[in-house]
Structure formats: structure tokens, C-alpha cells
N, C-alpha and C positions, 0 to 999 in steps of 0.2 A: 295341127301338126300330128303326124302319125306317132304312135308310141315308140316305134323303132328309132326315132330321132331324139328321144329323151335319154340322156346319158345315165349311167348308174350312179355316178358321183358328181359333185359340184363343189365349188368354193363358196364359203360364206364367212362374213365377218361376225364373230360371235363374242359375246360378253360372258366370261367364265368365272367371274368373281366381282370384285369392286375395284375401281381405279383403272387408269389407262393401261397398266401392265396386264390387265385381264382381258384386253381387247385383242383378239387374235384372228387372223385369217386361217381358216381350217378347211380341210377337205372332208366333206360329209356325204352321206347317201342322199340322192334325190328322192324325196318322199313321193309316194304314189297316192292319189286321192281315194278316199272311201266314198261311199254313196252320197254323203252330205258335204263333201269338200270339192274344191276346184284346184287343179294344178295350173300355175301361171309361169310363164317366162318373164323375167324382169327386164324391161327394156332400159330403164334408167332409174336412178334414185338420187335424191338431193340430201345433202347434209343439213342439219339443223342444230342450233345452239342447245335445243332441248336434249339432244343426244348426250351431251356432257352431264346432264342431270341424272340420267339413269346410270351412266357409267360411274359417277361419284357416289350415288346413293344406293344402288343395287336394290336389295329387298325392302329398303326403307322408302323408296320412291312411292308416291301415292298411287301410281298406276301399276305398280308391281304387286301390291297387296300381299307382301310377305314372301313372294316367290323368290327363292334364293338361286341366283345364276351360278353360284359355285357348285350347287348340286345338279341344277338343270339349266345348262347354258342356253342363252337366248340369242337369236340373230337380230342385230340392230337394224335400224332404218325404217322410217315411217312416211316418207314423202316420195311417192313413186308412180311410175306408169308400167302396167303389166299387160301381157297378152294371154288370154285364156288358152290353154293347151289341151287339158283333159278335164271334162266336166262330169262330176258325179251325177247319178241318176236323179237325185233330188232336185237338181238345179237345171236340168236340160231345157226347161221352158223359160229360164230366166237369164242364163249365161250362155253366150254364143262363142263356140270355138273359133279362134282366129281374130276375135274382136279385142280391141284395146280398152283398158279401163284405168282410170285414176283411182287411187286408193284413199278413202277417207279413214284415217287411222283410229280416230276416237269412236269407239263402238259402244253405244248405249245398251249394254247387255251384261248379264251375268255369264260367267264362263260355262261352257258345256263339257269341256274336257279337263282332265288333270286337276279337278277341284281339290284333291288332297295336297297339292303343292301350294295352295293359297292359305293365308291365315284364316283360321276358323272354318276351314273346309270350303271357303268361298262364299260363306253366308253373308248377305248384306251388300255384296258387290253389285254395282249398277253400271259401271263403265270399265271396259277393258280396252286394250290398244294394240294395234299392229306395231311391231318393233319393240314391244315390251314383253308381255306374256304370250301374245300371239306372234307367230313367225314373222320376222322382219324382212326388209327388202335389200339389204346389202348382201345379196346372194345372186346366183344365176337363176334359180327357180324358187318358188314359194308355194306352200300350201295355203290356200285361203280357207279359213274356218267358217262353219255355217253361221256363226254369229255375225260375221262381216257381211255376208250375202243377205242374210235375213233382215238386217237393219239397213239395207240399200247402200252399204258403204263401198261397194264396187260401182263407181260412177262411170257410165259409158262415155268414151271420148266421142264427141258428137260430129267431128269433122276430120276427114283424113288429112287435111292441110295442117292440123295442129301437130307440131312435132312432139316427140316423146318428152323432151325436157319441159315444154310448156304444160303438158298434162300433169307432170310431176309437180311443177310449181303451182298448179291450181290449188294445192292444199294450203301453203302459206298465203297465197293471194286471197283465198276464200276466207281466211281469218280476218283480213282487212275488210273484205266485203261485209262479213257478218258484223264486225265492230261498228262500221258506219251505219248499218241498218238499225243498230240499237239506239242511235240518236233519235229524238222525237221532238216535234214542235206542235203547239196548239195554234191553229190558224183560224182567223176570222176575216172574211172577205170585206166585211163592213161592220160598223158598230151594232147593227141590228141583226146580223147574220149569226147563225149557230156556230159554235166552235167545231172545228174539224181536226182530227189528228193527222199528222204527216210523219211517216217513218223516214229516217235518213236525214242527211244534211239539208239545210234550208236552201232551195233553189233561189237564186237572185240575192242571196245574203252574203255574209262574209264568213269564210272558214279560215281558221288558224291551225296550222300544223306545227307543233313544237318538236323539233328533231328531224333531220333529213338523212338519217342513216338508212340502211337497206329497207327496213319496214316503213320508215317515214316517207321514203320515196314512193312506195306502193300506196301509202295513204294520199299522197299528193295526186298521183295518177288517177286513182279511183274517185277521189273527191271531185275531179273535173267532170265526171259523168253526171254529177248533180247540178252542174252549171251555176256555181256561185258567181256573184258579181266580182267578188274579190277573193283571192286565195293567197293568204299570207303564210310565209314559211320562215320560222326562226331557227337558225342553226349557227353556232359559233365557228364551226370548221369551214374555212374558205373553200377547200377542195370539195366538200359536200355541197356547198351552195353552188359551186360551179357545175357540178354534176346535175343538180336540179335545174339549173338554167339551161344546160345543154339538152336535157331530156324533154323539158316541158315548156320552154318559153314560146316556141313557135306554135305548139299545139294550143296553148292557152290563148295566145293572140288570135288564132283562127276561130276559137270558140267564143271569143268575146269576153274572156275572163282576164281580169287584171291580176297577174302573178307578181307578188311582191316578195322578194328575198331579202331578209334582213338578219341582223345579229341581235342577241338578247338585250344588249345595252341600248339598242335603238328601237326595240319592239314597241314600246308604248307610244313612241312618236309615230311609228308606222300605222298602228291601229287608229290613233287619233286622226291622222290624215285620211286614211281609207274610209273611216266610218263617221267622220265629223264628230268624233267624241262619243258615239253611241255605244261602242264596244262590239265584239264579234258575236255571231249567232252560234257558231260551232267551234269548239276548241278541242283538237285531238292531241293528247299527250302521248307521243310515241316514244316515251322515255320512262324508265322505271326509277325515277328519282323523286323522293318524297318532297323536297323543297320546291321542285318545279311543279309537281302536282298541286301543291297548296297554292302556288302563285298563279296557276292557270285560271282560277276562279275570278281573279281580279280583272282578267281580260274580257269577261263576258258582258254583253249588254243585257237589257231586260229580256227575259225569256230564253237566254242563252243556255247552251248545254256544253258541259265539258265531258270528254270521253277519256277515261283512264285506260289506255291500251297497254302501256308497259307495266309489268308487275314489279313492285318494290321488293327489296330484300326482306327476309323474315326478321322481325324485330323493328322494322321501320314502317309498319303498315298503318300506323295511326296518323291521320292528317287533320288539320283544322279547317273548318268551313264557316263562313260568316252566315249564321242562321237568319239574321235580319234580311240579308239579300235573298235568301231562299223564300222568305215570307213575303217581302215587299216587291221583289223584282222577278219572282218566279224562275230564278236560275235553278238548274238541276245538274245531276251528275249521273253518268251511266258507265258501264264497263262490260267487257265480254272477254272470254278466253276460248279460242278454238272456233270451230265452224261445224256445219253439218253437210250432208250430201247436196242439199239444194243450193248451198253457197258455192260448192265446188262446181256444180253444173252452171251456175251463173258466171263464175269466174272463167270457165272454159268458153262460154258463150261470148264473153267480153273479149277474150283472146281472138276468137274466130272473127269477131266484128271489127277487129283492129283497135279496140278501145284500150287494150293493154298490150305493151310490148315486153313480154317476159324475157326476151333475149338480152335486154339492157341490163338485167340484174345478175347475169351469169358471170362469175369472176374466175372460175377454175373448172376444168374438166379432167377426167382421168378414167382409167380402167379400174376393175375391182381390186387389183393389187395396190392401188393408190388410195383406197378408201380410208385406211387408218391414218395416212398422212393428211388427208382432207379433214378428218375429225380433229386432228391435232391443230391444224391451221385455224379451224373455226374456234376451237377451244382457246387458243392463244390470241384470238382476234387479229390474225395476221392478214386478213383479207376483207374487203368491202364487197358484199354481194354473196351470191349463192354458189356452191360447188356442186357439180353434177358428176355422178359416177355411172359409167356404162359397163354393166357386168359382162357383156359378151366380148369385150376387148381387154387386152392387157397392155396398158399404156401408163406411163408415169403421170403424176399430177402436173398439169399445164395451166399456168396462169394466163388468163385471156381478158379481153375487154369487149364484152358483148358476144352474143352467140346467135346462130340462125339455124333454120331447118336444113339448109344446104351444108353448113359446116358440120351439123350433127351427122348427116348421111356420110360425108367424107370421113369423119372421125371413126365412125362405126365400120367403115370399109365396105359399104353397100353400093 
């Protein structure tokens, strides 16, 4: 895009203190890139429950490193799809004007600018983040800082058929991709064969997903790519079980996967029937509840792995594990938080290949003026699924059930 088409001002949703009263949509200048920066137009941005943590904690948040938004307001938003508009000379061979990128917000780098705003002058910092101390995506335009580009955290959208919202959702999807790759199994093809490591869920085994909320549904969908023989889902909420049935039953059947939807009170019976009493190979705990994390180990068979995906509340982080089972039955536990650019590239590849249907998870859309309302809805847990904001339109928040590329084009008025 020619510089003449970039306006002098734009709207941005900024945090100017601590708490929701400090979240304000403001008119600000459109920044222009220096030699080591890139100016991007923001095509869309998704809301995340993590946004509430920075709003509530401000400078105390671990990724703020003491930066005080009351002194130096920050633009929120860290899951988005952008188009490069102006590229500084330093990046002309890496970033292409007019190309779309998904943003990996977690940047494994110390800050290069404004170090005086960080605690201890930024010493010791090894991770910063877009939408925290780096400019965020609830805005019409954004300056991408050199740390983001240098750490390959602008991930090219590989296919023109991938809609903007799908590219934005590649960030939360990639967290699930990364989490499942943290599972591992030791494989022996025969008693006299050497042991071989296998990363990810066990193909042909039994996978259990505890919780079928929005992230649990992604775990179910991505788990199918490993082709387990059985995929058991435990969820007390009938509406969530019905959603899982609607989304995945036919696909699981076509893939030769036995999809078993059950309730916590019937879970042990379901595992017994599916595995003839052996127990599951992989258990994904998509809930941050200590008691459920502890209970998850009892569902594992020999060599089974439990994956603690949901984070528990502070003060509830200690759980008990049967050490005899670790020793005698080789059960193990893994966990992960976040993802990296390779995970996002894999997530977008799965979208392009039809292995993931991100439109199933979109529950609300709106223009930039609806961004604060969306954050409130997420904060108050008033919706199941993800909300998408399109900064180039001015529309109120609209609840929907599913979203598509064609609907996105119509909504954006293109």
C-alpha cells in the first residue's frame, strides 16, 4: 500500500492503568516505521482470556516486567492476522509488502527499546510479548518491533484461501499443537528390538480428553490427526458433549476412530470397556482444576502420559502422584504453555489441508468499537468460543454460530 493511503490517526484499544475501567478506545497517531520496524494493517484480532490477566495485573503481570500502563499506555491484543504495509530497510529481504502474516506474540528476546520502562532497566528479561509491552493488535495499524521479526514471530500465511480469522486463530490452535507434541512414548516393535522415541499422542492407542470447552474441542480435533483407535471425551455439560458430537462424530467415523463421549461419573466404565481394563495411553487435562489433574493419573495404563494443559490457580499448584506407578508402570506427566512459530506454521498448514475447521469455534464478531464489549464477554464467560474483531469496520458485537471465509468477506464489506 502506498504511504498516501495510511491515515495520520487511528483507533486503538489501550490499557491506561489497572482494571477494566482503564481499558479505553482512543484515537492515536499512526506510527511510522523506522529502519528496523514494519508497519502493518491489522486485518483481524481475536480476544483471549489472557487479556483479562494483563488488565487485572498491570505492571505485576509476568510479561509486563514492571512496565506501568498508567505511565505508558499499551495497546491490547495478541492473536491476530496482519498485512505488511511499510517495511523498514533492515527487513526488506525478509518481509514482503502486501503479504499477510500471523503474529506469534511470545517473543523469546530482551527488549531493544524503552528499557528504562522495565524493572531493573530490562536486565534479565528473556521473553516479551505483543499486546503487552510490545504494541498490540486491537488497533487499525501496528508497528512490529525488530525483536518480533528477528525471532521469526511474523509467520507468513501460506495459502490465500486461509481467511484472516483462521490465521489469527492459528495462535491458540498452535498452543494445542505444541502441547500434544510434548507427549512422548517409548516404542518397542518386538521384545528384542531397540527402544524408539515417539513424540505426540500414540497412534492406534487410546486418548482421553478431560473437558470439552473451547480448548478441549481443539484438543479433540487435533488428537484425531494422530489416528488413535479410541478417543474418549469426558465432559459433564450436555451442551458441550452435543457440540463435540456435532463437530467430530462423522469425521471420527470416517477416520476409523471410535469417538466416545461420556460424563465424569461414567468415565471409568468407558475406559474399562474401550481398553479392556488396560487404561489410556494419553490423557489431556484441558481443565485447570487440581482435583481433576490428580485424578487423571488413575486413568493411565502402563507407559501412559498425562498432559496438564490447563493452569491451576495460584496456591493450588501442588498435586499428588503415585510414585510407585511412575516406577513400576512407567507413567509420566508433561505440560506446556504457549507455542512457537513452527507450531503456528503447522496449525495453518492443518487449516489449509482441511484437518482443522477454525470457523466452528467463532462465537462472536464485531468491529473495533466492539472490542471492549468482547473483552467483557470473555471476562464474564458469557460465550463459548472465540470472538473476532475486524478493525477496518465499525459494527457492534454480533453473536454467531460458526464463521466462514465468505461470511468474513461480506462482514468486512469487500
